[in-house]
C-alpha positions in Angstrom: 4.9 1.9 8.5 6.5 0.7 5.3 10.2 0.6 4.5 11.3 1.1 0.9 14.7 0.4 -0.5 14.0 1.8 -3.9 16.6 4.4 -3.4 19.2 1.7 -2.8 18.4 -0.1 -6.0 18.6 3.2 -7.9 21.9 4.0 -6.3 23.3 0.6 -7.3 22.3 1.3 -10.9 23.9 4.8 -10.8 27.1 3.3 -9.5 26.9 0.5 -12.0 26.9 -2.2 -9.3 24.9 -5.4 -9.0 23.4 -6.8 -5.9 26.1 -9.4 -5.7 28.7 -6.6 -5.8 27.0 -4.9 -2.9 27.0 -8.2 -0.9 30.7 -8.5 -1.4 31.6 -4.8 -0.8 29.4 -4.4 2.3 30.1 -8.0 3.5 26.5 -8.9 3.9 25.0 -12.3 3.3 22.7 -13.4 0.4 20.0 -13.9 3.0 20.3 -10.3 4.2 20.2 -9.1 0.6 17.0 -11.1 0.0 15.5 -9.4 3.0 16.3 -6.0 1.5 14.8 -7.1 -1.9 11.5 -8.0 -0.1 11.5 -4.9 2.1 11.9 -6.8 5.3 13.5 -5.5 8.4 17.3 -5.6 8.6 19.6 -4.4 11.4 21.1 -1.0 11.7 24.5 -2.6 11.5 23.6 -3.9 8.1 22.4 -0.5 6.9 25.6 1.1 8.3 27.7 -1.4 6.3 25.8 -0.6 3.2 26.2 3.1 3.7 29.9 2.7 4.4 30.4 0.5 1.3 28.5 2.9 -1.0 29.8 6.1 0.7 26.3 7.5 1.3 23.9 8.4 4.1 21.0 6.3 5.4 18.4 8.5 3.6 20.2 7.8 0.3 19.2 4.1 0.5 15.9 3.9 2.2 12.7 5.7 3.1 9.9 5.1 5.5 6.3 5.9 4.8 3.6 6.0 7.4 -0.1 5.3 6.7 -2.6 7.3 8.7 -3.7 4.2 10.6 -0.1 3.4 11.7 -0.1 6.0 14.5 -3.8 6.7 14.9 -3.2 10.4 14.1 -0.6 10.8 16.9 3.1 11.6 16.4 
């Protein structure tokens, strides 16, 4: 499974915001922002803060992709 935050970066561009603006608006640390930039795991609390700050839904900022080997063909 791979998490992509490309939608988040596009949304920031659309809203004319910088990553630093999001850090302040969502009250998340620079360390957490760095984890997002690198596609690392973050808490659901962090994702909720971002959604609240940007007035959006979770699927507006991220998406998950599954490779066939991830679940061995089972759902």
